[in-house]
C-alpha positions in Angstrom: 0.0 0.0 0.0 1.4 3.4 -1.0 2.1 6.0 1.7 -0.5 8.3 0.1 -3.1 5.5 0.3 -2.1 4.8 3.9 -2.5 8.4 4.9 -6.0 8.5 3.2 -7.0 5.3 5.0 -5.8 6.6 8.3 -7.9 9.8 7.8 -10.9 7.8 6.8 -10.6 5.6 9.9 -10.0 8.7 12.1 -13.3 10.2 10.7 -15.1 6.9 11.5 -13.8 6.8 15.0 -14.8 10.5 15.5 -18.3 9.7 14.2 -18.9 6.3 15.9 -16.8 6.8 19.0 -13.5 5.4 20.3 -15.1 2.8 22.5 -14.6 -0.9 21.8 -18.4 -1.1 21.1 -17.7 0.9 17.9 -15.4 -1.8 16.5 -17.9 -3.8 14.5 -19.5 -0.7 12.9 -16.2 0.7 11.9 -15.1 -2.6 10.4 -18.3 -2.8 8.5 -17.8 0.7 7.1 -14.2 -0.1 5.9 -15.5 -3.4 4.5 -18.2 -1.6 2.6 -15.7 0.7 0.9 -12.8 -1.6 0.2 -14.6 -5.0 0.1 -12.2 -6.2 2.8 -10.4 -4.9 5.8 -6.7 -4.5 4.9 -4.0 -5.3 7.4 -3.0 -1.6 7.7 -6.7 -0.7 8.4 -6.8 -3.3 11.2 -3.7 -1.8 12.8 -5.1 1.7 12.6 -8.4 0.7 14.0 -6.7 -1.1 16.9 -4.5 2.0 17.6 -7.4 4.4 17.5 -9.7 2.3 19.6 -6.8 1.5 22.0 -7.2 -2.3 21.6 -4.8 -5.0 20.5 -4.7 -5.8 16.8 -5.5 -9.4 17.6 -8.8 -8.4 18.9 -9.6 -6.6 15.6 -8.5 -9.6 13.6 -10.5 -12.0 15.8 -13.7 -10.0 15.1 -13.0 -10.1 11.4 -12.3 -13.8 11.4 -15.4 -14.5 13.5 -18.0 -12.8 11.2 -18.5 -14.3 7.7 -19.5 -10.9 6.3 -16.0 -9.4 7.2 -12.9 -10.3 5.2 -9.2 -9.8 5.8 -8.4 -10.6 2.2 -9.7 -9.1 -1.0 -12.9 -10.7 -2.4 -14.8 -10.2 -5.6 -17.3 -7.4 -6.2 -20.1 -9.9 -5.7 -19.8 -12.4 -2.9 -22.0 -15.4 -3.4 -22.6 -17.3 -0.2 -24.3 -20.7 -0.5 -26.1 -21.9 2.6 -24.7 -25.2 3.8 -27.2 -26.2 6.5 -28.6 -29.7 6.6 -32.0 -28.3 5.4 -30.4 -26.8 2.3 -28.4 -30.0 1.8 -31.6 -32.0 1.8 -33.2 -29.6 -0.8 -30.4 -29.7 -3.4 -27.5 -27.5 -2.2 -25.0 -29.8 -3.9 -26.6 -29.3 -7.3 -26.8 -25.5 -6.8 -23.1 -25.5 -5.8 -22.1 -27.5 -8.9 -24.1 -25.3 -11.2 -22.6 -22.1 -9.7 -19.1 -23.5 -9.9 -19.6 -24.6 -13.5 -21.2 -21.2 -14.5 -18.5 -19.1 -13.0 -15.6 -21.4 -13.7 -14.3 -21.5 -10.1 -14.6 -23.7 -7.1 -16.1 -22.8 -3.7 -13.7 -20.5 -1.9 -12.3 -19.0 -5.1 -12.7 -15.6 -6.9 -13.1 -15.2 -10.7 -10.1 -13.8 -12.6 -12.1 -10.6 -13.3 -12.8 -10.1 -9.6 -16.5 -10.0 -10.2 -17.5 -13.0 -8.1 -16.2 -14.9 -5.0 -18.1 -18.0 -4.0 -18.1 -19.4 -0.5 -20.3 -21.3 1.9 -22.2 -19.7 4.7 -23.1 -21.7 7.8 -26.7 -20.4 7.8 -28.6 -17.7 6.0 -31.6 -18.0 8.2 -33.8 -19.2 5.4 -34.2 -22.9 6.4 -37.9 -23.0 5.5 -37.1 -21.6 2.0 -34.0 -23.5 1.0 -31.9 -24.0 -0.8 -30.7 -20.5 -0.4 -27.9 -18.2 -1.4 -26.9 -14.6 -0.7 -25.2 -12.4 -3.1 -23.9 -9.4 -1.3 -26.9 -8.1 0.7 -29.6 -10.0 -1.3 -30.9 -13.4 -0.4 -32.4 -15.8 -2.9 -34.5 -18.8 -1.9 -36.2 -21.8 -3.4 -33.2 -22.2 -5.7 -32.8 -24.7 -8.5 -29.6 -24.9 -10.5 -31.3 -23.0 -13.4 -32.6 -20.3 -11.1 -29.2 -19.8 -9.6 -27.5 -19.5 -13.0 -30.2 -17.0 -14.1 -29.5 -14.9 -11.0 -25.8 -14.9 -11.7 -26.3 -13.9 -15.3 -28.6 -11.0 -14.2 -25.8 -9.7 -11.9 -23.1 -10.0 -14.6 
């Protein structure tokens, strides 16, 4: 990361801390704001957040690694999360995963070369009565079939 970029990031985080507060309780909100802008929370941002909130960097990283919607590494513009609960498994999750992998040309856990899509599993999307389900960024799609999943991906492209 260039020095100029680091200075800008530090200023952005300082503004977030000023707005949300410097208490530990602001950590998740600040992480979410950084994630929204950069699609992940860079190492330098983690260090700066820890410094400004006066907490250890390991605490910042532990929160990022705990929540599926936070990332410490770059992801694609569209993050496709396939629900992997037993309910979705029983309703065809495997066929959905195969169709998504084939359509995007990547495996679960990978990002397309153009950085448009990252595909990963989610432990639960809270849609057990409407599975199989997948989320793409902030939108949840339910009652999926392989064909419906492919159509959704093509609409997003």
